[in-house]
CHARMM-style PDB file with segment names, atoms N, HN, CA, C and O in Angstrom:
ATOM      1  N   MET     1     145.927  85.679  55.450  1.00  0.00      PROA
ATOM      2  CA  MET     1     145.968  84.249  55.260  1.00  0.00      PROA
ATOM      3  C   MET     1     144.641  83.721  54.720  1.00  0.00      PROA
ATOM      4  O   MET     1     144.612  82.710  54.019  1.00  0.00      PROA
ATOM      5  N   ASP     2     143.548  84.400  55.045  1.00  0.00      PROA
ATOM      6  HN  ASP     2     143.571  85.221  55.615  1.00  0.00      PROA
ATOM      7  CA  ASP     2     142.256  83.932  54.562  1.00  0.00      PROA
ATOM      8  C   ASP     2     142.114  84.077  53.050  1.00  0.00      PROA
ATOM      9  O   ASP     2     141.422  83.283  52.413  1.00  0.00      PROA
ATOM     10  N   TRP     3     142.761  85.078  52.479  1.00  0.00      PROA
ATOM     11  HN  TRP     3     143.323  85.723  52.997  1.00  0.00      PROA
ATOM     12  CA  TRP     3     142.648  85.259  51.035  1.00  0.00      PROA
ATOM     13  C   TRP     3     143.337  84.128  50.278  1.00  0.00      PROA
ATOM     14  O   TRP     3     142.942  83.797  49.160  1.00  0.00      PROA
ATOM     15  N   MET     4     144.374  83.530  50.889  1.00  0.00      PROA
ATOM     16  HN  MET     4     144.695  83.799  51.797  1.00  0.00      PROA
ATOM     17  CA  MET     4     145.039  82.388  50.243  1.00  0.00      PROA
ATOM     18  C   MET     4     144.112  81.182  50.175  1.00  0.00      PROA
ATOM     19  O   MET     4     144.124  80.448  49.187  1.00  0.00      PROA
ATOM     20  N   LYS     5     143.315  80.971  51.209  1.00  0.00      PROA
ATOM     21  HN  LYS     5     143.306  81.568  52.012  1.00  0.00      PROA
ATOM     22  CA  LYS     5     142.357  79.868  51.202  1.00  0.00      PROA
ATOM     23  C   LYS     5     141.311  80.082  50.115  1.00  0.00      PROA
ATOM     24  O   LYS     5     140.897  79.132  49.449  1.00  0.00      PROA
ATOM     25  N   ILE     6     140.888  81.317  49.938  1.00  0.00      PROA
ATOM     26  HN  ILE     6     141.224  82.088  50.478  1.00  0.00      PROA
ATOM     27  CA  ILE     6     139.901  81.620  48.901  1.00  0.00      PROA
ATOM     28  C   ILE     6     140.505  81.384  47.521  1.00  0.00      PROA
ATOM     29  O   ILE     6     139.851  80.811  46.651  1.00  0.00      PROA
ATOM     30  N   VAL     7     141.738  81.815  47.314  1.00  0.00      PROA
ATOM     31  HN  VAL     7     142.270  82.280  48.022  1.00  0.00      PROA
ATOM     32  CA  VAL     7     142.405  81.619  46.020  1.00  0.00      PROA
ATOM     33  C   VAL     7     142.563  80.135  45.724  1.00  0.00      PROA
ATOM     34  O   VAL     7     142.306  79.699  44.602  1.00  0.00      PROA
ATOM     35  N   TRP     8     142.986  79.352  46.718  1.00  0.00      PROA
ATOM     36  HN  TRP     8     143.195  79.707  47.630  1.00  0.00      PROA
ATOM     37  CA  TRP     8     143.159  77.914  46.507  1.00  0.00      PROA
ATOM     38  C   TRP     8     141.824  77.235  46.218  1.00  0.00      PROA
ATOM     39  O   TRP     8     141.757  76.337  45.380  1.00  0.00      PROA
ATOM     40  N   ALA     9     140.756  77.658  46.909  1.00  0.00      PROA
ATOM     41  HN  ALA     9     140.811  78.388  47.590  1.00  0.00      PROA
ATOM     42  CA  ALA     9     139.437  77.080  46.668  1.00  0.00      PROA
ATOM     43  C   ALA     9     138.958  77.404  45.253  1.00  0.00      PROA
ATOM     44  O   ALA     9     138.392  76.544  44.579  1.00  0.00      PROA
ATOM     45  N   LEU    10     139.180  78.629  44.806  1.00  0.00      PROA
ATOM     46  HN  LEU    10     139.640  79.327  45.354  1.00  0.00      PROA
ATOM     47  CA  LEU    10     138.791  78.998  43.444  1.00  0.00      PROA
ATOM     48  C   LEU    10     139.612  78.232  42.411  1.00  0.00      PROA
ATOM     49  O   LEU    10     139.071  77.786  41.399  1.00  0.00      PROA
ATOM     50  N   LEU    11     140.887  78.079  42.652  1.00  0.00      PROA
ATOM     51  HN  LEU    11     141.326  78.442  43.474  1.00  0.00      PROA
ATOM     52  CA  LEU    11     141.748  77.340  41.735  1.00  0.00      PROA
ATOM     53  C   LEU    11     141.345  75.873  41.663  1.00  0.00      PROA
ATOM     54  O   LEU    11     141.284  75.298  40.576  1.00  0.00      PROA
ATOM     55  N   LEU    12     141.073  75.275  42.795  1.00  0.00      PROA
ATOM     56  HN  LEU    12     141.123  75.743  43.677  1.00  0.00      PROA
ATOM     57  CA  LEU    12     140.626  73.882  42.824  1.00  0.00      PROA
ATOM     58  C   LEU    12     139.288  73.719  42.110  1.00  0.00      PROA
ATOM     59  O   LEU    12     139.100  72.765  41.354  1.00  0.00      PROA
ATOM     60  N   GLY    13     138.365  74.638  42.344  1.00  0.00      PROA
ATOM     61  HN  GLY    13     138.518  75.413  42.957  1.00  0.00      PROA
ATOM     62  CA  GLY    13     137.080  74.607  41.648  1.00  0.00      PROA
ATOM     63  C   GLY    13     137.245  74.731  40.141  1.00  0.00      PROA
ATOM     64  O   GLY    13     136.551  74.053  39.383  1.00  0.00      PROA
ATOM     65  N   PHE    14     138.160  75.592  39.701  1.00  0.00      PROA
ATOM     66  HN  PHE    14     138.723  76.142  40.317  1.00  0.00      PROA
ATOM     67  CA  PHE    14     138.425  75.741  38.274  1.00  0.00      PROA
ATOM     68  C   PHE    14     138.970  74.452  37.670  1.00  0.00      PROA
ATOM     69  O   PHE    14     138.546  74.038  36.591  1.00  0.00      PROA
ATOM     70  N   PHE    15     139.918  73.814  38.377  1.00  0.00      PROA
ATOM     71  HN  PHE    15     140.262  74.151  39.253  1.00  0.00      PROA
ATOM     72  CA  PHE    15     140.489  72.563  37.875  1.00  0.00      PROA
ATOM     73  C   PHE    15     139.422  71.477  37.758  1.00  0.00      PROA
ATOM     74  O   PHE    15     139.378  70.746  36.768  1.00  0.00      PROA
ATOM     75  N   ILE    16     138.570  71.375  38.763  1.00  0.00      PROA
ATOM     76  HN  ILE    16     138.605  71.968  39.567  1.00  0.00      PROA
ATOM     77  CA  ILE    16     137.497  70.370  38.720  1.00  0.00      PROA
ATOM     78  C   ILE    16     136.540  70.673  37.576  1.00  0.00      PROA
ATOM     79  O   ILE    16     136.122  69.765  36.857  1.00  0.00      PROA
ATOM     80  N   TRP    17     136.190  71.952  37.402  1.00  0.00      PROA
ATOM     81  HN  TRP    17     136.530  72.690  37.985  1.00  0.00      PROA
ATOM     82  CA  TRP    17     135.277  72.349  36.324  1.00  0.00      PROA
ATOM     83  C   TRP    17     135.867  72.006  34.954  1.00  0.00      PROA
ATOM     84  O   TRP    17     135.140  71.586  34.054  1.00  0.00      PROA
ATOM     85  N   ARG    18     137.181  72.184  34.793  1.00  0.00      PROA
ATOM     86  HN  ARG    18     137.772  72.526  35.524  1.00  0.00      PROA
ATOM     87  CA  ARG    18     137.833  71.876  33.519  1.00  0.00      PROA
ATOM     88  C   ARG    18     137.998  70.376  33.289  1.00  0.00      PROA
ATOM     89  O   ARG    18     138.099  69.935  32.144  1.00  0.00      PROA
ATOM     90  N   MET    19     138.027  69.589  34.359  1.00  0.00      PROA
ATOM     91  HN  MET    19     137.945  69.947  35.289  1.00  0.00      PROA
ATOM     92  CA  MET    19     138.269  68.168  34.257  1.00  0.00      PROA
ATOM     93  C   MET    19     137.000  67.375  33.933  1.00  0.00      PROA
ATOM     94  O   MET    19     137.096  66.283  33.372  1.00  0.00      PROA
ATOM     95  N   ILE    20     135.838  67.882  34.264  1.00  0.00      PROA
ATOM     96  HN  ILE    20     135.760  68.768  34.721  1.00  0.00      PROA
ATOM     97  CA  ILE    20     134.588  67.127  34.108  1.00  0.00      PROA
ATOM     98  C   ILE    20     134.331  66.694  32.656  1.00  0.00      PROA
ATOM     99  O   ILE    20     134.022  65.521  32.446  1.00  0.00      PROA
ATOM    100  N   PRO    21     134.439  67.565  31.646  1.00  0.00      PROA
ATOM    101  CA  PRO    21     134.193  67.088  30.275  1.00  0.00      PROA
ATOM    102  C   PRO    21     135.174  66.003  29.821  1.00  0.00      PROA
ATOM    103  O   PRO    21     134.779  65.059  29.137  1.00  0.00      PROA
ATOM    104  N   THR    22     136.426  66.133  30.192  1.00  0.00      PROA
ATOM    105  HN  THR    22     136.746  66.901  30.748  1.00  0.00      PROA
ATOM    106  CA  THR    22     137.414  65.130  29.804  1.00  0.00      PROA
ATOM    107  C   THR    22     137.135  63.802  30.490  1.00  0.00      PROA
ATOM    108  O   THR    22     137.235  62.750  29.860  1.00  0.00      PROA
ATOM    109  N   ALA    23     136.793  63.835  31.750  1.00  0.00      PROA
ATOM    110  HN  ALA    23     136.711  64.691  32.262  1.00  0.00      PROA
ATOM    111  CA  ALA    23     136.502  62.600  32.483  1.00  0.00      PROA
ATOM    112  C   ALA    23     135.267  61.912  31.908  1.00  0.00      PROA
ATOM    113  O   ALA    23     135.254  60.687  31.785  1.00  0.00      PROA
ATOM    114  N   SER    24     134.234  62.664  31.555  1.00  0.00      PROA
ATOM    115  HN  SER    24     134.244  63.659  31.655  1.00  0.00      PROA
ATOM    116  CA  SER    24     133.038  62.031  30.984  1.00  0.00      PROA
ATOM    117  C   SER    24     133.349  61.422  29.620  1.00  0.00      PROA
ATOM    118  O   SER    24     132.808  60.370  29.281  1.00  0.00      PROA
ATOM    119  N   HSD    25     134.210  62.063  28.835  1.00  0.00      PROA
ATOM    120  HN  HSD    25     134.649  62.918  29.110  1.00  0.00      PROA
ATOM    121  CA  HSD    25     134.611  61.492  27.552  1.00  0.00      PROA
ATOM    122  C   HSD    25     135.372  60.186  27.757  1.00  0.00      PROA
ATOM    123  O   HSD    25     135.132  59.210  27.047  1.00  0.00      PROA
ATOM    124  N   TRP    26     136.284  60.164  28.720  1.00  0.00      PROA
ATOM    125  HN  TRP    26     136.479  60.957  29.297  1.00  0.00      PROA
ATOM    126  CA  TRP    26     137.041  58.939  29.007  1.00  0.00      PROA
ATOM    127  C   TRP    26     136.126  57.817  29.459  1.00  0.00      PROA
ATOM    128  O   TRP    26     136.313  56.665  29.068  1.00  0.00      PROA
ATOM    129  N   LEU    27     135.139  58.144  30.279  1.00  0.00      PROA
ATOM    130  HN  LEU    27     134.988  59.080  30.597  1.00  0.00      PROA
ATOM    131  CA  LEU    27     134.225  57.109  30.762  1.00  0.00      PROA
ATOM    132  C   LEU    27     133.388  56.517  29.623  1.00  0.00      PROA
ATOM    133  O   LEU    27     133.093  55.322  29.623  1.00  0.00      PROA
ATOM    134  N   LYS    28     133.013  57.346  28.667  1.00  0.00      PROA
ATOM    135  HN  LYS    28     133.253  58.317  28.667  1.00  0.00      PROA
ATOM    136  CA  LYS    28     132.193  56.859  27.551  1.00  0.00      PROA
ATOM    137  C   LYS    28     133.016  56.081  26.528  1.00  0.00      PROA
ATOM    138  O   LYS    28     132.560  55.058  26.018  1.00  0.00      PROA
ATOM    139  N   HSD    29     134.216  56.552  26.225  1.00  0.00      PROA
ATOM    140  HN  HSD    29     134.587  57.383  26.639  1.00  0.00      PROA
ATOM    141  CA  HSD    29     134.991  56.009  25.116  1.00  0.00      PROA
ATOM    142  C   HSD    29     136.245  55.242  25.544  1.00  0.00      PROA
ATOM    143  O   HSD    29     137.013  54.809  24.685  1.00  0.00      PROA
ATOM    144  N   GLY    30     136.464  55.068  26.819  1.00  0.00      PROA
ATOM    145  HN  GLY    30     135.840  55.420  27.516  1.00  0.00      PROA
ATOM    146  CA  GLY    30     137.667  54.394  27.304  1.00  0.00      PROA
ATOM    147  C   GLY    30     137.528  52.881  27.237  1.00  0.00      PROA
ATOM    148  O   GLY    30     136.438  52.363  26.995  1.00  0.00      PROA
ATOM    149  N   PRO    31     138.629  52.174  27.450  1.00  0.00      PROA
ATOM    150  CA  PRO    31     138.583  50.706  27.429  1.00  0.00      PROA
ATOM    151  C   PRO    31     137.824  50.174  28.647  1.00  0.00      PROA
ATOM    152  O   PRO    31     137.874  50.745  29.736  1.00  0.00      PROA
ATOM    153  N   LYS    32     137.130  49.077  28.427  1.00  0.00      PROA
ATOM    154  HN  LYS    32     137.089  48.613  27.542  1.00  0.00      PROA
ATOM    155  CA  LYS    32     136.384  48.430  29.508  1.00  0.00      PROA
ATOM    156  C   LYS    32     137.167  47.215  29.994  1.00  0.00      PROA
ATOM    157  O   LYS    32     137.699  46.454  29.185  1.00  0.00      PROA
ATOM    158  N   GLY    33     137.240  47.034  31.289  1.00  0.00      PROA
ATOM    159  HN  GLY    33     136.808  47.652  31.946  1.00  0.00      PROA
ATOM    160  CA  GLY    33     137.970  45.902  31.855  1.00  0.00      PROA
ATOM    161  C   GLY    33     137.079  44.678  31.976  1.00  0.00      PROA
ATOM    162  O   GLY    33     135.868  44.793  32.163  1.00  0.00      PROA
ATOM    163  N   SER    34     137.684  43.514  31.867  1.00  0.00      PROA
ATOM    164  HN  SER    34     138.668  43.421  31.715  1.00  0.00      PROA
ATOM    165  CA  SER    34     136.946  42.269  32.043  1.00  0.00      PROA
ATOM    166  C   SER    34     136.780  41.987  33.536  1.00  0.00      PROA
ATOM    167  O   SER    34     137.412  42.635  34.370  1.00  0.00      PROA
ATOM    168  N   SER    35     135.934  41.026  33.864  1.00  0.00      PROA
ATOM    169  HN  SER    35     135.420  40.500  33.186  1.00  0.00      PROA
ATOM    170  CA  SER    35     135.717  40.708  35.281  1.00  0.00      PROA
ATOM    171  C   SER    35     136.988  40.138  35.905  1.00  0.00      PROA
ATOM    172  O   SER    35     137.239  40.340  37.093  1.00  0.00      PROA
ATOM    173  N   LYS    36     137.795  39.424  35.111  1.00  0.00      PROA
ATOM    174  HN  LYS    36     137.591  39.259  34.146  1.00  0.00      PROA
ATOM    175  CA  LYS    36     139.054  38.890  35.640  1.00  0.00      PROA
ATOM    176  C   LYS    36     140.012  40.029  35.991  1.00  0.00      PROA
ATOM    177  O   LYS    36     140.688  39.972  37.019  1.00  0.00      PROA
ATOM    178  N   GLU    37     140.075  41.052  35.154  1.00  0.00      PROA
ATOM    179  HN  GLU    37     139.526  41.097  34.319  1.00  0.00      PROA
ATOM    180  CA  GLU    37     140.942  42.188  35.433  1.00  0.00      PROA
ATOM    181  C   GLU    37     140.489  42.931  36.690  1.00  0.00      PROA
ATOM    182  O   GLU    37     141.319  43.354  37.495  1.00  0.00      PROA
ATOM    183  N   TRP    38     139.167  43.090  36.860  1.00  0.00      PROA
ATOM    184  HN  TRP    38     138.493  42.747  36.205  1.00  0.00      PROA
ATOM    185  CA  TRP    38     138.652  43.768  38.039  1.00  0.00      PROA
ATOM    186  C   TRP    38     138.923  42.949  39.301  1.00  0.00      PROA
ATOM    187  O   TRP    38     139.213  43.518  40.353  1.00  0.00      PROA
ATOM    188  N   MET    39     138.832  41.622  39.207  1.00  0.00      PROA
ATOM    189  HN  MET    39     138.596  41.160  38.352  1.00  0.00      PROA
ATOM    190  CA  MET    39     139.106  40.768  40.356  1.00  0.00      PROA
ATOM    191  C   MET    39     140.577  40.850  40.747  1.00  0.00      PROA
ATOM    192  O   MET    39     140.904  40.895  41.932  1.00  0.00      PROA
ATOM    193  N   THR    40     141.461  40.869  39.758  1.00  0.00      PROA
ATOM    194  HN  THR    40     141.195  40.832  38.795  1.00  0.00      PROA
ATOM    195  CA  THR    40     142.886  41.015  40.040  1.00  0.00      PROA
ATOM    196  C   THR    40     143.172  42.349  40.715  1.00  0.00      PROA
ATOM    197  O   THR    40     143.943  42.410  41.672  1.00  0.00      PROA
ATOM    198  N   THR    41     142.563  43.401  40.227  1.00  0.00      PROA
ATOM    199  HN  THR    41     141.937  43.352  39.449  1.00  0.00      PROA
ATOM    200  CA  THR    41     142.748  44.724  40.823  1.00  0.00      PROA
ATOM    201  C   THR    41     142.242  44.747  42.259  1.00  0.00      PROA
ATOM    202  O   THR    41     142.901  45.294  43.143  1.00  0.00      PROA
ATOM    203  N   ALA    42     141.070  44.152  42.495  1.00  0.00      PROA
ATOM    204  HN  ALA    42     140.535  43.708  41.777  1.00  0.00      PROA
ATOM    205  CA  ALA    42     140.517  44.121  43.851  1.00  0.00      PROA
ATOM    206  C   ALA    42     141.413  43.333  44.793  1.00  0.00      PROA
ATOM    207  O   ALA    42     141.595  43.725  45.946  1.00  0.00      PROA
ATOM    208  N   MET    43     141.974  42.231  44.320  1.00  0.00      PROA
ATOM    209  HN  MET    43     141.827  41.913  43.384  1.00  0.00      PROA
ATOM    210  CA  MET    43     142.858  41.429  45.168  1.00  0.00      PROA
ATOM    211  C   MET    43     144.145  42.189  45.493  1.00  0.00      PROA
ATOM    212  O   MET    43     144.625  42.132  46.625  1.00  0.00      PROA
ATOM    213  N   LEU    44     144.703  42.895  44.520  1.00  0.00      PROA
ATOM    214  HN  LEU    44     144.313  42.941  43.601  1.00  0.00      PROA
ATOM    215  CA  LEU    44     145.908  43.683  44.778  1.00  0.00      PROA
ATOM    216  C   LEU    44     145.637  44.804  45.784  1.00  0.00      PROA
ATOM    217  O   LEU    44     146.426  45.024  46.702  1.00  0.00      PROA
ATOM    218  N   LEU    45     144.531  45.504  45.609  1.00  0.00      PROA
ATOM    219  HN  LEU    45     143.889  45.326  44.862  1.00  0.00      PROA
ATOM    220  CA  LEU    45     144.194  46.571  46.549  1.00  0.00      PROA
ATOM    221  C   LEU    45     143.916  46.015  47.939  1.00  0.00      PROA
ATOM    222  O   LEU    45     144.284  46.628  48.941  1.00  0.00      PROA
ATOM    223  N   GLY    46     143.267  44.855  48.002  1.00  0.00      PROA
ATOM    224  HN  GLY    46     142.967  44.358  47.188  1.00  0.00      PROA
ATOM    225  CA  GLY    46     143.044  44.209  49.291  1.00  0.00      PROA
ATOM    226  C   GLY    46     144.345  43.830  49.966  1.00  0.00      PROA
ATOM    227  O   GLY    46     144.483  43.975  51.181  1.00  0.00      PROA
ATOM    228  N   GLY    47     145.300  43.348  49.190  1.00  0.00      PROA
ATOM    229  HN  GLY    47     145.188  43.231  48.203  1.00  0.00      PROA
ATOM    230  CA  GLY    47     146.615  43.013  49.742  1.00  0.00      PROA
ATOM    231  C   GLY    47     147.332  44.237  50.291  1.00  0.00      PROA
ATOM    232  O   GLY    47     147.978  44.170  51.337  1.00  0.00      PROA
ATOM    233  N   VAL    48     147.218  45.343  49.593  1.00  0.00      PROA
ATOM    234  HN  VAL    48     146.693  45.398  48.743  1.00  0.00      PROA
ATOM    235  CA  VAL    48     147.846  46.578  50.071  1.00  0.00      PROA
ATOM    236  C   VAL    48     147.194  47.028  51.374  1.00  0.00      PROA
ATOM    237  O   VAL    48     147.884  47.435  52.309  1.00  0.00      PROA
ATOM    238  N   VAL    49     145.865  46.953  51.436  1.00  0.00      PROA
ATOM    239  HN  VAL    49     145.304  46.622  50.677  1.00  0.00      PROA
ATOM    240  CA  VAL    49     145.157  47.345  52.658  1.00  0.00      PROA
ATOM    241  C   VAL    49     145.564  46.453  53.822  1.00  0.00      PROA
ATOM    242  O   VAL    49     145.816  46.949  54.920  1.00  0.00      PROA
ATOM    243  N   LEU    50     145.631  45.155  53.600  1.00  0.00      PROA
ATOM    244  HN  LEU    50     145.426  44.752  52.708  1.00  0.00      PROA
ATOM    245  CA  LEU    50     146.044  44.245  54.666  1.00  0.00      PROA
ATOM    246  C   LEU    50     147.480  44.506  55.113  1.00  0.00      PROA
ATOM    247  O   LEU    50     147.782  44.436  56.304  1.00  0.00      PROA
ATOM    248  N   PHE    51     148.358  44.803  54.172  1.00  0.00      PROA
ATOM    249  HN  PHE    51     148.113  44.860  53.205  1.00  0.00      PROA
ATOM    250  CA  PHE    51     149.744  45.106  54.509  1.00  0.00      PROA
ATOM    251  C   PHE    51     149.839  46.376  55.354  1.00  0.00      PROA
ATOM    252  O   PHE    51     150.597  46.428  56.323  1.00  0.00      PROA
ATOM    253  N   VAL    52     149.069  47.396  54.983  1.00  0.00      PROA
ATOM    254  HN  VAL    52     148.454  47.354  54.196  1.00  0.00      PROA
ATOM    255  CA  VAL    52     149.081  48.650  55.766  1.00  0.00      PROA
ATOM    256  C   VAL    52     148.523  48.400  57.161  1.00  0.00      PROA
ATOM    257  O   VAL    52     149.053  48.921  58.143  1.00  0.00      PROA
ATOM    258  N   LEU    53     147.453  47.603  57.257  1.00  0.00      PROA
ATOM    259  HN  LEU    53     147.022  47.180  56.459  1.00  0.00      PROA
ATOM    260  CA  LEU    53     146.908  47.277  58.575  1.00  0.00      PROA
ATOM    261  C   LEU    53     147.928  46.515  59.420  1.00  0.00      PROA
ATOM    262  O   LEU    53     148.049  46.764  60.619  1.00  0.00      PROA
ATOM    263  N   LEU    54     148.651  45.600  58.807  1.00  0.00      PROA
ATOM    264  HN  LEU    54     148.552  45.398  57.833  1.00  0.00      PROA
ATOM    265  CA  LEU    54     149.700  44.880  59.521  1.00  0.00      PROA
ATOM    266  C   LEU    54     150.780  45.831  60.025  1.00  0.00      PROA
ATOM    267  O   LEU    54     151.235  45.718  61.163  1.00  0.00      PROA
ATOM    268  N   LEU    55     151.184  46.760  59.178  1.00  0.00      PROA
ATOM    269  HN  LEU    55     150.814  46.852  58.254  1.00  0.00      PROA
ATOM    270  CA  LEU    55     152.182  47.749  59.610  1.00  0.00      PROA
ATOM    271  C   LEU    55     151.667  48.612  60.763  1.00  0.00      PROA
ATOM    272  O   LEU    55     152.408  48.913  61.699  1.00  0.00      PROA
ATOM    273  N   MET    56     150.399  49.004  60.691  1.00  0.00      PROA
ATOM    274  HN  MET    56     149.797  48.759  59.931  1.00  0.00      PROA
ATOM    275  CA  MET    56     149.819  49.831  61.754  1.00  0.00      PROA
ATOM    276  C   MET    56     149.745  49.054  63.063  1.00  0.00      PROA
ATOM    277  O   MET    56     149.996  49.618  64.128  1.00  0.00      PROA
ATOM    278  N   LYS    57     149.406  47.773  63.000  1.00  0.00      PROA
ATOM    279  HN  LYS    57     149.203  47.314  62.134  1.00  0.00      PROA
ATOM    280  CA  LYS    57     149.337  46.949  64.219  1.00  0.00      PROA
ATOM    281  C   LYS    57     150.720  46.767  64.826  1.00  0.00      PROA
ATOM    282  O   LYS    57     150.868  46.773  66.048  1.00  0.00      PROA
ATOM    283  N   SER    58     151.736  46.603  63.978  1.00  0.00      PROA
ATOM    284  HN  SER    58     151.615  46.597  62.985  1.00  0.00      PROA
ATOM    285  CA  SER    58     153.078  46.367  64.500  1.00  0.00      PROA
ATOM    286  C   SER    58     153.653  47.634  65.137  1.00  0.00      PROA
ATOM    287  O   SER    58     154.478  47.528  66.043  1.00  0.00      PROA
ATOM    288  N   VAL    59     153.259  48.794  64.709  1.00  0.00      PROA
ATOM    289  HN  VAL    59     152.589  48.880  63.972  1.00  0.00      PROA
ATOM    290  CA  VAL    59     153.763  50.044  65.264  1.00  0.00      PROA
ATOM    291  C   VAL    59     153.016  50.397  66.548  1.00  0.00      PROA
ATOM    292  O   VAL    59     153.597  50.987  67.459  1.00  0.00      PROA
ATOM    293  N   ALA    60     151.730  50.040  66.627  1.00  0.00      PROA
ATOM    294  HN  ALA    60     151.258  49.560  65.887  1.00  0.00      PROA
ATOM    295  CA  ALA    60     150.895  50.434  67.762  1.00  0.00      PROA
ATOM    296  C   ALA    60     151.294  49.729  69.065  1.00  0.00      PROA
ATOM    297  O   ALA    60     150.896  50.178  70.140  1.00  0.00      PROA
ATOM    298  N   ARG    61     152.044  48.671  69.003  1.00  0.00      PROA
ATOM    299  HN  ARG    61     152.367  48.306  68.130  1.00  0.00      PROA
ATOM    300  CA  ARG    61     152.385  47.938  70.231  1.00  0.00      PROA
ATOM    301  C   ARG    61     153.376  48.635  71.052  1.00  0.00      PROA
ATOM    302  OT1 ARG    61     153.759  48.139  72.112  1.00  0.00      PROA
TER     303      ARG     61
END
């Protein structure tokens, strides 16, 4: 079973190593969002977090 963990770790490391050049290219040449777009995204993510917290509180009782 230990050899499977080693294989998965090597595979994950390979995927990350292959992804770094593509991610840096996207960061340099990708579209930039406006402050309004970032605020909308933050509000949506905040709403999701609050909804999950509400669900967790309702189940914990």
